[in-house]
N, C-alpha and C positions, 0 to 999 in steps of 0.2 A: 503493499498498500504506499502510495507516496505523499506529500506532505500535503493536509487538509483534505485528506481523504476520510472516510466514515465507516468503520463495519457496523452493519447491524444485525442482529441476533433474535430473531423471533423465538416464542417462546416454544412452542415444539420442537425446534434446531436444538434448544439446549438440553431438552429432556434427550433426544437422540446422543447427543455428544458425549453426557452422563450415564447413558444406559451401561447398564455392568460395570459403573466405575464409583459405588458408591465407597468403598475403599479409599482412593483419589481424593475426593470429596473429604471424607473424613481426615485425611491427612493435611490436604489445605485448610483446615478448618485449628487442624492442631497447631499448625506452624505458625499461622495468625497468632491464636493465645500466646506462644510461645514467643512470637516476635514482640508482642502488645505487653507483656509482662515486662521484657527488657525495654520497654521507654521508646522503641523506635516506630513510633507512631503519633497520629495527632487524632483523638477523637472528642469534638465539641460535643457540649450537652445537647440533645436532640429536644426543640421545642414543641409540644404537640401542636399542630392548627385542628381547635375544636370551632362544634356550630352549637351556639343558642338553640336551645330545645330539642338537641338529639346528642345525648352525652353519649350514648355507645360510637358513635362515627367519630373517626379521627382520619388525617393524613401526618403521616411525622414524614421529616426531612432527616436523612443520616449522610452529613459529610465524615470522610475520614480519609486519611495517608495511613498507609502501611508499608514499614521499609523493610529492611533484611533483603531475602531474596525477591521480594514483590517488588517494592517501588514502584508503589501504583496509589494514586491518590483517584476521587470521585466522590458521586454521591448515588443513594437509593433513597427514592421519592415513593413512600408507602402507603396506601389508603385502607386503611379498615371500618366495614360499614356491614356489619352485621346484619344489617336487614338483608342483604342482599342473597341469603340463603334463601329466602321465601320466595324472590323471585326467577328462584334456580340458577344463579349465579355465584361465582366464589366471591365469600366474604373478603379476600384483599385481592388489589391489584399495586404493581408497580413496573419502575422503568428504574434501570440503574446507568450512568455516565459514568466511562472513564474517561479521565484528561493526560494529557501527555506529562510527565514530571520536566519535562525539557521546557515545554513551551505555555503548557495551561491548558494546551488546545484541547477539545474534547475527540478523542479519539475510536470509540466504541460506544454505543446504544443499544441497550439489548432488554428485553423484558424480565422483568425484577420479583414477578409472583414465585415462578420457579428458581432462582437463585435465592428471595428469602426462606423459601419453604425448604429447601434442599442445604442450606449452612444451616437451619434450625434444628432439621432432624439431624445433621451430623453432629452439631455440638452437643442435644442431647444423647445420640449412641457413644459420642467421644464421653464424655461424661458418664455413662452409664458404664464403658470399658475400664475408666482410669479410678471412678470412687466407686464400685461395685467393690461387694465384700468376696464373691466367689461367680461361677456359672449362672446365666443369666438362662432360668426353665421356665421361671411364671412372671407375665408379664401383665399389669395392671391397665387401664388404659381410663380416663377421665376427659370426655370429650369428644365425639366420631365423627372432627373433620379432617382437612386437608394435612393438618400438622401432624395430629395424632395417626395418621397414617404414613406418611411419610417416615416417623418417628419408628412405626413396628418395620417397616421397609428395611431401614438401614441398621434399626438392631437386631431385624433377621439376619442381615448380610454381612454384620459384624460376629455375631454371635449364633451359629445354623441352631445350638443345642435347644433354643429356647422352644416350649413343647407346649404352653399353654398361656390364654389369653381372656382377661377377664373385663369387658366394655361396660361404659356405663355411660349414657347419654339422657337429656331429659326428652329427646325424643325417641322412642323406641322406635319409629320407622328408619332414623339416622341412622342408629346404631345399627338395625338387621342391615342396612346398606352394607355400613364398616363392615361387618363380618363378613358378608359375601364378598366387596371385594377385597379382600385380606385371602381368602380360602383361596381367589384368583391365582396367586402367588407363592401364597403356602397350604398345600391342601394337605399334609399332614400335620396341621397344629388341631389343638384341642381349642374351641372358641364359644365363650359363656357371655353372654348377656347378661346382665343383674343389675337389680333394682336399688340395692344399697351400698355407698362409697365404702360402706367397711368393710364389705366383702371383696372391694378390691385391695384394699390395703392391706387386711390379714392375711393373704392368701399368694402376696405377690413379691417376687424379690426385687423387681425396679416397676413403680408405678408412674406413668407419663399423664402430665396433667395440661390440657392442651385445649381450655374454654373459651369462650367470649363475656367471661363473667367481668363485672365490672366493679365491683364489690366484694370482699371477701365473706365466704358460707361456711367452710369448714373448721371447726372449732378445735379440732384435733386430728390427731393420724389415724386414727381409725383403729389402734390396736395392731399398727405394721409392727413386723419384727424390729428389731436394733441391728440387723444386718442388711435393712432394705435398702434403696436408691428411691429419692423422689426426684423424677424431672420435673421442678415448679417451670415450666416454659411460659404459661399465661399469665404467670407473676401477681396475679390478683384473687387466689384461691383459697390461700389459707391466711385464717386469721390470725393477730399478733401472738395468742396463746398456742397455737397448731407453731407459727415458726418457732416458737421459744423450743418447744418439744425436740428439735433435730437439730444436727451438726450443719451451720450453713456454710455452704461455699456458692461464691457465684462468679460473672465474669468480671463483673468491675464491680468494684463498692460502691463508688459516686454515683454511676449511673444506677446501676439497680434498687440502690435506695433511696430513689425521687420517682415523681408524678404519681405519689399517691397507689406505689404496686405494696405488696404485703410487708417486703422488708420497711417501707418508706414509712407505714404505719405504724411497724412493729418501731422506729426509732423513736417517733413522737412519744409511743406509749414510753418507752425504756430511759430517753433521755441520751441515747449512747448507740452505736452500733459495734458494740462488743462483740454483739451476740454473733457476727459474722466471721468466721474464722480464719477462711482464706480464699481465694480467687484460686480458677483451675488453671489460670497460668503458673501460679506458684507452685501448684502441684506437679502441674506436667516438670518444670524446671527442678523440682525436687528441693525446692524450699519451704514446700510444707506436706505435710503427710495425707495420705488418700483419706483416710478416716482417723475418728479417733472412738475409743471404746463406749459402749453403752447406750449410743444414739443412733437413728435413720440420719442418711444423709441427705439433706437436701438442697440440691443443686437449680439455685434460681438464675438464668442467665436473661439478663436486660435483650440481648440479643444486639452486639457491636456490632458498627457499621464496617468496621476491620473484616469480619466474616463475610459479607456482601461483596468487598473487595477480593478477597482470596479465591473466593468461590467465581468470580465473575471473570477473575485474571485466570483461574483456569478453563473457564468457559471459553475467554478469546485464545485463551492459547492453543485449547485442541482444536476451535474453529480454523485458526490460519495452518495449524498442520494437516487438516483434514478438507479443506478448502470449503467451510460451510459458511453461511450465511449471506450476505448483501453488500457488496461493495459500493458504495456512495462517493463517488468521484469528485470533487472542487466543491466538496459542501462549504467551504467558506466563503465568502464574497471576495471579491475582488479590492483589492487595497482603495481605499477612498481616493488616493490620490491618481487610479488611474482610471476611475469609474467616470462614465460620461454620463452625464446629467441633460 
């Protein structure tokens, strides 16, 4: 591609580029966490664009720079509109832009909901692998949407010993559809739909929570084992008393304890962040242990923009290698000094 040209990647093209490459996506996410922990990054606080009278809807800009072997800057612009589900649409939509580190000029524009879902699932699968107390044989799922589905898919790819899944969703129809979709690629799994979150917590090595909850509703951890790992991806499900029952690990303390997340509410109640033990980057670099005895681990990732950059960087690299995507020549305008008016 020449100077001023742009690579455009559609969502389905990214799906194909990542097909069978779950481990590669997880490795990119892992490296991003390590680089971020070492400080070779920039992750500004993300303002939430909200709309009067529509508290569940939001659009979030996530700009970031990721150094190390990536050397990439860009932004994800992601909207979350839960009402889309009743219209037969996906809850989230997004666009990712990658910019040149030499000129700041945009070099790639790609559909971002696939990037966002895959990096979120890869982060959860990595946390289960790194923070888990043993083999993942039984998985619990609260919230039967796209993020949970991709999380199951990534967990299965990384830990094929998974044998049992217990599902819960407020919509029995959505839970049944989720079960059937899981069976499309995991025919040997035992999948049960349950109506009580305690059955999810009490019988699972790992619990993946990805709901559209606006306010916390879980008062405790449902009798889960001290060896369990809870992937609190949606960040607003656990009440402070439940948060304090766990060994808390986050991706970034400042981000995770903001924007009325469960951890933010816990900080307001406690007056400090001492209940957060470590970041996953610190664990990956050997600065902190994966677990401390006696309590289940709760992993609460805010979802850092550097993960989007790492995953988008991988997508662009694969696209260049395989000739995928659309090249837009001459995306930039003619310099103003040369324009004819």
